[in-house]
Every structure is written in C-alpha cells, then in structure tokens.
C-alpha positions in Angstrom: -0.2 -0.3 -0.2 1.5 3.2 -1.0 1.3 6.3 1.3 0.7 9.9 1.0 4.7 10.7 1.1 5.6 8.0 -1.8 4.0 10.8 -3.8 5.4 13.9 -5.7 2.3 16.3 -4.8 3.6 19.6 -5.9 1.3 21.6 -8.0 -0.9 18.4 -8.6 -4.4 18.3 -8.0 -4.9 15.9 -4.8 -8.3 14.1 -4.5 -8.8 13.5 -0.5 -11.5 11.1 0.8 -11.4 12.7 4.4 -14.2 11.4 7.3 -16.3 14.2 8.4 -19.3 12.7 9.5 -19.6 14.4 12.6 -22.3 14.4 15.2 -24.4 17.8 14.3 -27.9 18.9 16.0 -30.9 19.7 13.9 -29.9 22.8 12.2 -26.3 21.4 11.1 -24.0 22.7 13.8 -20.9 20.6 14.8 -21.2 18.9 18.1 -17.6 16.8 17.7 -15.3 18.2 15.2 -12.7 15.3 16.5 -12.4 13.3 13.1 -12.2 16.7 11.8 -9.0 17.5 13.8 -7.8 14.0 13.1 -7.8 14.9 9.3 -5.4 17.5 9.4 -2.1 16.6 9.8 -2.9 15.1 6.2 -3.9 18.6 4.8 -0.9 20.1 6.4 1.3 17.9 4.7 -0.2 18.8 1.3 -0.1 22.4 2.3 3.6 22.1 3.2 4.4 20.4 -0.4 2.3 22.7 -2.4 -0.1 20.9 -3.4 -3.8 21.6 -4.7 -6.0 20.4 -2.1 -9.6 18.9 -2.7 -11.3 17.5 -0.3 -14.4 15.0 -0.5 -16.7 13.5 2.3 -20.1 12.3 3.2 -22.8 14.0 6.3 -25.7 11.5 7.3 -27.4 9.8 5.4 -29.0 11.6 2.9 -30.4 8.9 0.7 -29.4 10.2 -2.7 -31.2 13.6 -2.5 -30.4 17.2 -1.2 -30.9 17.7 2.6 -30.7 21.1 3.8 -28.5 20.6 7.4 -26.4 17.7 5.7 -24.7 20.2 3.6 -21.2 20.9 4.2 -21.2 24.8 5.1 -20.7 24.1 8.6 -17.8 21.7 8.3 -16.3 24.0 5.7 -16.8 27.1 8.6 -15.3 24.4 11.3 -12.2 23.9 8.4 -11.2 27.2 7.9 -11.4 27.8 12.0 -9.0 24.6 12.4 -6.3 25.0 9.5 -6.8 29.4 9.8 -7.2 29.3 6.2 -9.4 30.0 3.1 -12.1 27.0 2.4 -13.9 27.2 -0.7 -16.9 24.8 -0.8 -18.7 24.0 -3.6 -22.7 23.4 -4.4 -21.6 20.1 -6.2 -19.2 17.3 -5.9 -19.6 15.9 -9.7 -20.6 18.3 -13.0 -18.9 20.9 -15.7 -19.0 23.7 -12.7 -17.1 21.6 -10.3 -14.4 20.7 -12.8 -13.8 23.9 -14.0 -13.1 25.2 -10.5 -11.0 22.5 -9.6 -9.1 22.8 -12.9 -8.5 26.7 -12.3 -7.0 25.7 -8.9 -3.9 27.2 -7.6 -0.9 25.5 -5.1 -2.0 25.5 -1.7 -5.7 25.8 -2.5 -8.7 23.8 -0.2 -11.5 23.2 -2.1 -14.5 21.1 -0.1 -16.9 19.6 -2.4 -20.2 19.0 -1.3 -22.2 16.0 0.3 -20.9 13.1 -1.6 -23.7 11.1 -0.3 -26.7 13.7 -2.4 -26.0 11.0 -5.0 -27.4 7.9 -4.8 -24.6 6.4 -7.0 -21.8 7.5 -4.5 -23.2 4.5 -1.9 -24.3 2.2 -4.9 -20.4 2.4 -6.0 -21.2 3.5 -9.5 -18.7 3.6 -11.6 -20.0 6.6 -13.5 -19.6 8.4 -10.7 -16.3 7.1 -9.6 -14.8 7.9 -12.3 -16.3 11.7 -12.7 -14.9 12.3 -9.1 -11.6 10.7 -10.2 -11.4 13.5 -13.4 -11.1 16.3 -10.2 -8.0 15.1 -9.3 -4.1 14.1 -10.5 -4.1 11.5 -7.6 -6.1 10.5 -5.0 -5.8 9.4 -1.1 -7.7 7.9 1.5 -7.8 9.3 4.6 -11.3 7.9 6.0 -10.5 5.4 8.4 -14.4 5.6 9.2 -15.8 4.3 5.7 -12.7 1.7 4.8 -15.2 -0.9 5.7 -17.9 0.8 2.9 -18.0 -0.3 -1.1 -18.9 3.3 -1.8 -17.8 4.9 -4.9 -15.5 7.7 -3.2 -13.6 4.7 -1.2 -13.7 1.5 -3.3 -14.6 2.1 -7.0 -12.5 6.1 -7.6 -9.0 3.5 -7.1 -9.0 2.0 -10.7 -8.8 5.4 -12.2 -6.0 7.0 -10.5 -2.2 6.5 -8.7 -3.8 6.0 -5.1 -2.4 5.6 -1.4 -3.5 6.5 2.4 -3.3 9.5 3.9 -1.7 10.1 7.5 -4.5 9.6 9.6 -5.4 6.0 7.4 -1.8 5.1 7.9 -1.8 5.7 11.9 -4.8 4.0 12.1 -3.7 0.8 10.5 -0.1 0.4 12.3 -2.1 1.2 16.2 -5.0 -1.5 15.3 -2.3 -3.9 13.6 -0.2 -4.0 16.9 -3.4 -5.2 18.5 -3.9 -8.4 15.9 0.2 -9.2 14.8 1.8 -8.9 19.1 -0.3 -7.5 21.3 1.3 -7.3 24.7 -0.5 -10.0 27.4 -3.3 -10.1 29.3 -5.6 -8.6 26.8 -8.7 -7.2 27.8 -11.2 -6.3 25.1 -14.4 -4.4 26.6 -17.6 -3.9 24.4 -20.8 -1.8 25.3 -23.3 0.3 24.1 -25.7 -0.6 21.1 -25.7 -2.2 18.0 -25.7 -5.8 19.5 -25.3 -7.8 16.3 -22.6 -6.3 15.2 -20.7 -6.2 18.5 -21.1 -10.0 19.2 -19.4 -10.9 15.8 -16.4 -8.6 17.2 -16.5 -10.8 20.0 -16.7 -13.7 18.9 -13.6 -12.9 16.5 -11.7 -10.8 19.3 -11.9 -13.7 21.9 -9.5 -15.8 20.3 -7.5 -13.6 20.9 -8.4 -11.8 24.1 -7.4 -13.7 27.7 -11.3 -11.3 28.8 -13.9 -10.0 27.0 -15.9 -7.4 29.3 -19.5 -6.8 28.1 -22.3 -4.8 29.0 -25.6 -5.3 30.2 -27.5 -5.4 26.6 -25.3 -7.7 25.2 -25.3 -10.3 28.4 -29.0 -10.4 28.3 -28.8 -11.3 24.7 -26.4 -14.0 26.0 -28.3 -15.2 28.8 -31.4 -15.4 26.5 -29.3 -17.9 24.3 -29.6 -15.6 21.1 -26.1 -15.4 20.8 -23.5 -18.4 21.7 -19.5 -18.2 21.6 -16.9 -19.8 21.1 -15.3 -19.3 24.4 -17.9 -18.0 26.8 -15.5 -18.8 29.4 -13.7 -15.5 28.6 -17.0 -13.2 28.3 -17.2 -11.4 31.6 -20.4 -9.4 32.3 -23.7 -8.7 34.7 -25.3 -11.4 36.2 -28.5 -9.3 37.1 -30.2 -6.1 36.3 -29.2 -6.2 33.0 -32.0 -3.6 31.9 -30.2 -1.1 34.5 -29.0 2.3 33.5 -25.3 1.7 34.9 -23.5 -1.4 36.1 -23.3 -1.5 39.6 -20.7 -1.5 42.8 -19.5 -4.9 42.1 -19.4 -5.2 38.9 -17.3 -2.1 38.6 -14.8 -3.8 41.2 -14.4 -7.1 39.1 -14.2 -5.0 35.7 -11.1 -3.0 37.6 -9.7 -5.8 38.5 -9.2 -7.4 34.9 -8.1 -4.0 33.5 -5.6 -3.3 36.0 -3.7 -6.6 35.3 -3.8 -6.1 31.5 -0.9 -5.0 29.1 -3.6 -4.3 26.2 -7.0 -2.7 26.4 -9.4 -2.3 23.7 -12.2 -0.6 24.2 -15.9 0.2 22.1 -19.0 1.3 23.7 -19.8 2.9 27.1 -21.8 1.0 29.7 -24.6 2.4 30.6 -26.9 5.7 30.1 -23.8 8.1 30.4 -24.7 11.1 28.8 -27.1 10.8 31.8 -24.9 12.7 35.2 -27.0 10.0 37.2 -25.7 7.2 35.4 -22.3 8.0 34.3 -20.6 6.7 36.9 -19.8 3.1 35.4 -18.3 4.1 32.5 -16.2 6.7 34.3 -14.4 4.4 36.4 -13.9 2.1 33.5 -11.6 5.3 31.8 -10.6 5.7 35.1 -8.9 1.8 35.1 -7.6 2.4 31.2 -6.0 5.1 32.4 -4.3 3.8 35.5 -3.7 0.7 34.1 -0.4 1.9 32.0 -1.4 -0.7 29.3 -1.4 -0.2 25.1 -5.0 1.1 25.0 -7.1 1.6 22.1 -10.5 3.2 22.2 -13.2 3.9 19.6 -16.9 4.3 18.9 -18.6 7.7 18.6 -20.6 7.7 21.9 -17.0 6.6 23.8 -15.5 9.0 22.4 -17.8 11.5 23.2 -17.6 10.8 26.6 -13.7 10.8 26.5 -14.0 13.9 25.3 -16.4 15.3 27.6 -14.3 14.0 30.5 -11.1 15.5 28.9 -9.3 11.9 29.0 -8.9 11.5 25.2 -5.3 12.0 25.4 -4.8 9.7 27.8 -5.2 6.6 25.6 -2.4 5.7 23.3 -5.0 5.4 20.2 -7.9 7.1 19.9 -9.4 5.5 16.7 -11.9 7.3 14.4 -13.5 4.1 13.1 -16.3 2.7 15.4 -18.2 -0.2 12.6 -14.8 0.2 10.7 -12.1 -0.6 14.0 -14.2 -3.5 14.8 -14.1 -4.9 11.7 -10.7 -4.2 10.9 -10.1 -5.7 14.6 -12.1 -8.5 13.6 -10.0 -9.2 10.3 -13.4 -8.5 8.3 -13.8 -7.3 4.9 -12.1 -3.9 4.7 -13.1 -2.8 0.9 -11.2 0.8 1.4 -7.6 -0.9 2.4 -8.1 -3.3 0.1 -8.7 -1.3 -2.7 -5.3 0.5 -2.2 -2.9 -2.6 -2.0 
C-alpha cells in the first residue's frame, strides 16, 4: 500500500477522501470536531508540499437527495477555523462547474466538495460516478478510516481510475490497530458496551481468540443469557449477572472490571456502559475509563459515543490510540472485509 509521502504532490490536484461525518444537531451545527482534527496532519502535509487540495466527504444519510442541514457549509467553516486558512466549498461534487473550479486551482488552495451522498451513486459504488469524481484529481488519497468498511464509489470504486495511496490518518490507524492483531501484549482485555448488539457479537466472537478477557455491558449479556448469541469461548466473557436493563453497571461489577483492567497490558474499548449521557448513570463508564488510564496498558478506544464521553471528561489524550472508526475499527480487528483498504493494495 502506497503512502501519501510516496507521491510528488507539488502542483498536483490531490483528491482526498476525508471522514467529516461528524455529530450535528438539527440545524447542522457541529457538536464534535474530533474526526476533522484527526485529518489535519494530511491536509497540512499537502499544504507544506504546495499541492492543490480537493477534500470530499459524506455527512449523515441523505439517501441520494439534497438535505439542507446535511450540506457541508458548517464543515467548511470549521475547517477554516481549524486551519486558519480559507476553504472554498462548492455546491456539488461533480459536474461542469465543479470541474472548471478545480482546473483553475492554485497551489495550496483548498476546495471542499458538497456531500457525496447527495448522489445515490456514491453508496451504489457506481463506476460512472466514481470516474467523474476521479477526473477532478491527479491522484487519490484515502484518509477516511471510518468509512473503509464500506464499498462506496469514493472509497472503493475510484481507485481504478487514479494513482492512489493512504493519508497520514489512515496510516496511523493501520499501524496502531495491527499492534493488537499481530503482537498484543498480554493479558489483553477487551471491553464492549453500548448498542448495535449484532455487530458487536460478531466482533466478540473473533476477538475472543486473541483476548484473555472480554468485559461486556448489560445489553450484550442479556442476549447471551437469552441464548440468542453463542460464543466459542464463553468462559472469557464477563458481564453483569442481574439488572441487565439497568441504566449503569453497579459497584460490584465496577470492582470486577477494575480488577481485570488493572492487570492488563493491552486494552481495547468500544461502547459506553449504561446511559452515560445522564449524570446519574455515568459512573460505570467513568470508572472504566479511569481504570484503563491507571493500568498504563497500551490502550485503544473507538466508537462515537465512547469518544464523545471521553472528550467531555477531558480524558481523550490519556489513551494510546483513539480510533476515528467505530464500525470500521471493529471490522478491522475482526479480520473482516475492509474494501477501502483492499482497494489501496
């Protein structure tokens, strides 16, 4: 897989697939810019090397039509704030007007294309749409790890038309997550909370071949007890024995989790434990976070809700690696299909 540093980008139009699918409120105001901040090193590298920078991303699930509060105007403003540079946002991501704007670019200029998912062809991985996108650039850089488990035009289809490689964020994600798959320090403890039980059950099944202990929240434990989910290594899975619908894990469970975490040399965490957004029910998630930091283990955390919680608590920088991918992180660590990465090979 080629990296961004393998290319001569001077004066070249570099088409960068970013993951600006950030949390927003009903008006489109950005609630958390974590993913945008993580993309800055790639953008700054291209600026330093006098490239012409074309950024593209999706936001939300507009279903192939224009949705006002999913336009990338607020993303543009946030980018300008973070980069302290002007960013020109276009009204579409393809078409003659877009092509003309891109052809007239100067070195170090930054253009942001409109939401890719305003076109149904993006999620359909339509080759005609992928080719039209590709014609905007001289090369393609994927820096959207959080979308690499999707077979979409701007992730998988586009690479057949352009020289391509990985951005700095993507490179960093692969390096850190491979440490867990290839040579994890033992004992290895994995924590899985939150919702999306079906997705996480598949992850637990795969990761339990590597992990010494898997600590799970009430929703997942409930499915296990109801015999809806079966695992190859059930003895490795630890979770609440009762009050499975409770809004938080209790003190006894916190103590058990802490004991396991404090002996760990590697910790992977995805999903909060309980209704963390309510001050009355955040204790379990907070105590878990504190225990991971206290353990001094190599720690990897991912998932939107978990990151949101840690950011509010001012603890994000205390983890070894904070992944920009929730589902993508689980898929990668499960050894699952990652079309975006396979396309770059």
